N, C-alpha and C positions, 0 to 999 in steps of 0.2 A: 257296407262291407269294404268298398273302395277307400272310404275315408279312414276306416280302421287300419287298412294296409298302409296307407300313407303315414299314419301316425307311428306305426311300427317301424317303418323305414327311417323316419325322422329320429326316433329314439336310438336306433342302431347307429346312425351317422353321428349323433351327438356323443354316444358312448365311445365310438372309435376316436373321435376328436379329443375327448377328454382323457382317454386312457393313458396316452403318453405322459400327460402332466402328472398323473398319479404314479406312473411307473418311475418317474424321475425322483420321487421323494425318497430320501434316505431314512430308513427306519433302523433304529438301534436295536441290537439284540444283546442278551447277556453274553459275557465272555468269560472264559476260564483261563486263568494265568497260572503259571508254575513259578514258585518262588526260586529265584536264582541265588547262587552263592554271593554273599556280600549285600544282598538286598535287605532293607529294613522296612518295617511297616510304614514309616514316614515316607520313604522313597516310593514304595508301591502306591501310596495314597496320592503323592504328587503326580505320578505317571498316569493313573487310571481314574481317579475320582474327580468329579466336577468341583467339589470342595474338599480339599485334603483333611479338613477338620472333622469330616464325617466318618473317619476311620472306625469309630465304635460301631457304626451301623454295618460296616463291612464285616467286622468280627461277628456281630450278632447274626447277620445273614448266613455266615458260614459256620455258625454254632461253635465259635472258638471263644472260650471264656477269658483267655489271658493273652495279651499281645506277645508275651515272652514265648508263646508256643509256636510263633511263626518261624518255620525252619526251611532251609533249602530243600527243594523237591516237593514241597507241599502244594496242592492245588487249591486255588481260591476262585470262587465264582463272583464276578462283579455284576450285580444286577443292573438293569436298565436305569432305574431311578437314581443310581449313584454314578453312572458313567459320564465321562466327559463328552462334550459335543464333538462329533466327527466332522471335520472340515473337508478332508480329502483323503486320497489313497494313492500310494506310489504305483505307477504303471510300468515303469522302466528304470532299471538301475544299472549303471556301467561303471566299472572301476571301483576305487575306494570312496565310499560315501558313508558318513556317520550320522547317526540320529541321537537326539537327546530329548527325552520326554519330560524333563523337569525344569524347563526354562534355562538350561545351561548350568544348573547347579549340581546335578548328579553326574554319573559316569556316561561317556559316549559309547554307543554300540554300533555295529554295522547295520546300515539301513537295509531292510529286506523288501523284496518285491511284494506288493499287497499290504504294506505297512499302513495302518490307519494313522492319520495325522490329526492332532487336536490343538486347541488354543495353547500357546506357549511352547509347543514343540519346535525344535530347531534342527537344521540340517547343515552339514559342512561337506563340501566336495573337495577332493584332492586335485592335483595337477592333471590327472587323467580320469577323474570321476565326474559323472553328471547323473541327473535323475529327472524323470518326467512325473509330474503330480497331477492327477485329475482332481480339480476343486469341484465339489458337489454343486451341480446345476450352474456352473460358471464356465468351465473350460479347462484348457491345458496350460500348466506352468512348467517350464523347463529350467532347472537350476543348473547353470553351466559350471565349467571347471573353476577351481580355486574360488569358490563362493561360499558365503554364509547366509543362510535364509532362515526366517522365523515365521511361524504362523501366529497371527494375532487373533483371528477368529471373526465371528459375526455376533455383535452385541445383542441383536434382536432380529426378528423377521423382516423388519423394514430397513435395517441398515445394511450397507454392502459388506461383503467379506473383505477383510484386510490382511495383508501379509507384509513382511518387512524384509528388505534386502540390506544386510549389514556389510556385505563385502561382495565384490565380483559382479556377475552378470546373470540376468534372467531374461528368457524369452517367454512370451505368452500368446496364446490363441484363445480369445474369449468368444463364447457363443453370442451371436447377434440376437438382440431382442426382436421378437416378431409379434405385433408390429414394432417398428423402431421406437426407441424411448430415449429421452434426454437425461434420464436418471442414471447416476453412476451405479454400476453393479459390482465393481471390484476396485479396491484401493491398494497401491503399492507404496509403502512408506520407506524412505531412505534417510540417512542423516542430514541430507540437504534439501529434500523435496518430497512432495506427495503427488502421485499420479492417479487421477480418478478416471477409470476406464469404462467405456460403454462396450459395444460389440466390436472387437478389434484384434489386430495382430500388432505387437509392439515389442520393443526391447528396452531394458533399463540396465545401464552400466555404471559402476562406481569406480573412480580412480583411487590411487593411494592417498589422496587428500579428502576423500569422501564427497568429491564433486560428482554429480550425476549427469549422464547424458540419456535422454529419453527419446527414442525414435519410433515414429508411428508408421507401420508398414501398410495398415489398412484400418479404416474406421476413424474413430475420434478418441483422443486422450486429452484430458484437462490436467495441466501441470501447475502446481501452486507451491509457492515458497515466500516467506517474509511478506505475506499479505497481498501478493500479486499472483494472478493466474494468467497463463497463456493456453490457447487451444491448438492442439496439433491435429492436422488432417493428414490424409494419406501422403506419404513421401516427405514429411516434415519432421524436424527434430528440434530440441532445445537443450541448452546446457545450463546447469545450476551449480554454482559454487556454494559451499556451506556458508550460511549467514547472508546470502545475497538472493535477489530475485531472479527468476528465469530470464534468459536472454530471449530476444525476439526469435520466433521460429524461423528456421532456415531449411533449405532443400537438402535432401540426402540422395545418394545414388540410388539406382533402381533397387527397390526393397526386396530382400530375400523372402522366400515363402517358408513358413514353419511347417515342417513335415513331422508326423509322428514317427517315432523310432520303431 
């Protein structure tokens, strides 16, 4: 009887330990969209489908026999099997921030709180705009003012999530691995460098010549460019000019703490 009780307690402990891991999993749900004025079937497919060429399946699922019947105000259900991978969601938006869900090809619209972000989505912030993005199972990314940011995505379950900074500055607070791991869990690509991040707080800044400064406030960041890599530990930074290797890490003033808005 006592052995059975111990077994029950052990099962309960294991269940409580495992539960948060499952709770963190992001599960897609079908979404319903409303066709806006000026939207075409091609634009809708670019924004919402994992493969835009599967638009005939979207029509079939919604029992629409002819693409010419797509009109403003119409509701369309996008089933899970057609949806894009969701990489993150906006948790804070301040000032003028624009979003583009077609890789920069279609129109830009105001970024909304709770907006899902998918591979190829882009964000632009104004002189007074910024946004916080929760990257699924990774942590917080803050796109600062006068910045241009793009989601690259996660090629597969074993590859790290990758984003791109095309202009401006981003801060990030990435959840530490427990137990600690040497594997990169998040990549930030700029025109001049790639930062491979473990669990850390850091900043990436681009100047008007696309040279990047990467500062590590906590944890470890591996910065690579032109076949050379340098490792940044807490309180260190490096500078990378476009077409050149990273400079040797140097000390920075006391690192700021990244606080959620």
